[in-house]
Every structure is written in structure tokens, then in C-alpha cells.
C-alpha positions, 0 to 999 in steps of 0.5 A, a space after each residue: 522560426 524568425 530569420 533574425 533568431 540566433 542560437 549557439 553554444 557558449 563555453 564559459 571558461 576560467 581558472 577555478 573560482 572566478 565566478 563561472 557558475 555564479 555568472 551562468 546562474 544569474 544569466 539564466 535566472 535559476 540556480 543550476 550550477 553549484 557555487 562555493 568559495 572552494 576551488 574545483 566545485 564544478 566537476 562536469 560540463 553543465 549545459 544550461 539554456 538561456 532563451 530570450 527575444 534575440 535567440 537561444 544560448 546554450 551555456 557549457 559551464 566547464 570545470 576550472 582549467 588548472 594543472 591537474 594533481 590527480 585523476 579527478 583533476 585530469 578528468 576536469 581539465 580534459 572536460 574543460 578543454 573538450 568543451 572548446 570543440 563544441 562551442 561557437 563562442 568562448 566566454 573567458 572569466 577573469 578577476 579584476 587585477 593588473 597582475 596576470 598570473 601563470 594560470 591566466 597565461 596557461 589558458 591563453 596558451 590553450 586558446 592560441 590555436 582557437 578560431 572562435 571569438 573569445 569574449 573576456 569578462 572581467 568579473 567581480 568589478 564590484 570589489 574594485 575602484 571604477 578608476 582601476 578598471 581601464 588599467 585591467 582591460 589594458 593589461 588583459 588586451 596584451 595577453 590575448 586578442 579578444 573579440 570583446 572585453 566586458 567588465 561585470 559582476 556576476 554576483 551583483 548582476 551588473 552589466 550582464 545585459 552587455 555580456 548577453 549582447 556581446 554573445 549574440 553579436 557572435 552567435 550564428 543565426 539558427 533555430 532553437 536547440 531546446 524548448 523555450 522552457 528548458 533551462 538545463 539538460 542535467 537530470 534532476 537526480 544529478 542536480 540534487 546530488 550537486 546541491 547536497 555536495 554544495 551544502 557539504 562544501 559550504 558547511 565543512 572544513 577546508 581539507 575535506 570537501 575536495 575529497 567528497 562525492 554524492 550519490 543519490 541511492 533513491 529518489 521517488 515521489 510518494 503516490 499517497 501524498 505530495 512528497 519526494 523521498 530522497 536517500 543520498 550517500 556522501 562519499 569521502 576518502 578517509 575514516 577521519 573525514 567520515 567522523 567530521 562529516 557526521 559531527 558530534 551526535 550527527 550535528 554536522 550531517 543534520 546541518 548539511 541535510 537541512 540546508 540541502 533539503 531547503 534548496 532541493 524543495 525550492 528546486 523540485 517545488 514540493 516537500 522532500 524527505 531527505 536521508 543522508 548517509 556517509 561512506 568511506 571509499 579510500 582514494 576514490 579520486 585516483 580510481 577510474 572505476 570510482 570516478 565513473 561510479 560517482 557520475 563522472 563520464 570516462 568518455 569525456 577523458 
């Protein structure tokens, strides 16, 4: 191992919907974390790996930090806060604004006793005038003593090299944690479930998506041909939701299924036969047993 090789863990934090998953997907160059415009998309801590000339960064993508409204919400906030303990560097994503709201102040409060370097990334700068950015940087400087502040656009991949350089500046020297071709520690089934959930989030109406989970009932390759059979169930909280997810003559479910299949085939690099079902489990987000059942690890709470 080269003496100048660096490696470490970087926690990506921020309020829901500031672009954490988009940033991570662009940095590692492959889509792992699901993205949608609805908050609370990321529910688990996802490890993805960037390996480059300078070293290896293991990104811990956390659920957005917010005030919890139910057991799933509490779980997500706990996962995010636990992640701080595993990290070498914290990457805090915010939106470009001169108004710093209660959500940002809440996170600054959580970081008060943090001994780690905190890099602030002001994301989505492609949506504002260049002349305004200096003012936003000044505003955030007053909020917290950041190690570095970098304006960037995850969506447009602007200034992401600078983000990487900043991270490497604060990482310790050390060996690789993962092989250089590893990009995530998430099992394939979990990624596939998340891809289906993303398509449901994007296709469905405002109210339903928070209350859905996806389980993979079976996923196996056929021996006689190059094809993967996947059976998955979308879990929702109400009978009325089930009707909406299925849609008129199954049209909505078909739409979710074909969008998901396209993405899963791209990810698995082979044809997929995807079958989707919909089940109702009332108030699953407030049930410890069901939260665990749908792949959220209680030990994280």
C-alpha cells in the first residue's frame, strides 16, 4: 500500500431532500441511493465506496435529520445521529439560501460537541445567481465553525472535484477498506427493493409514498436462460392506498413495474422478469415488528 494513500468514512448529513443521495451517486459514478423529490426517501444508512488515485472514501448516506413524527421517523433520525460516531469527516449538505431555518439550526445543535472536521457543501448552486453565493457562505459561517465551505451542484456535477479534494484533505492515511471494484456493501436484493420504491415514490401521489415499503419475496436467476425472476410486494398502510397503487385495471402498478424493471436490468446487467403485488399492513410505520420485517435494523435504534 502506498504511504500517501488515504482512507476513511464520510457521513453525508442534512435535512431531508437537500440532495444527499444525488451527491453520493454522482461522486461514485453509479446509482445506488434512490432519489426523489419527496422527503424521507433514504431510510437506511447506505455505504458506498469511492476509490481513486488519492485514496478510498466510504460514504455513509444518512436519512435526513428532522423532528420525528412516528416510529419510522424516530428510527431514521437515530440512524443519522449514530452515523456520526462511525465517521472521520462529516459532509453537511444545505440549500443555497440566506435564510437559515430551524432545521439547519437543529443540525448545528446536534454537531455542537462533534470533534470531527465538518465540510459544508452548499448544494444546488445552479439554481441561484453566482453573485449571491458569497452572501450564502457568509450566512452559514455564522452558524457553525466549518472546516471548509464548498458551493456545488450535485445534479449538474459542478465542483464535485473540489468536494473530493476537501474530503481527502481531512482523511487519515491508511489502507483500503474494500476492493477497488466495490461500490456498495448493500445486498443486491436491498438495492432492487429500493429501486422499486423509488419508482413508486416518483409515480404515485403526494400522500401515499411515505407509507410504503417494498419487500423482495424471491429473486433468482434461471438456469436455462439469462434471466432473473423477481417477485416483490409493495406494502402500504390503507386499503384506499392499495387501490391507488394498483390503479385502474392495474395501470399504475404496471407503470411502476416497467419503470423499475428498466432500472433493475441496467443495475443487474441482464434481463429481468418482475412481478409486483400490493399488500396492506395497517400503520406499519408505528410497529417495531413490521419496521424490522421490512428491512430496517432495530439495532440501529
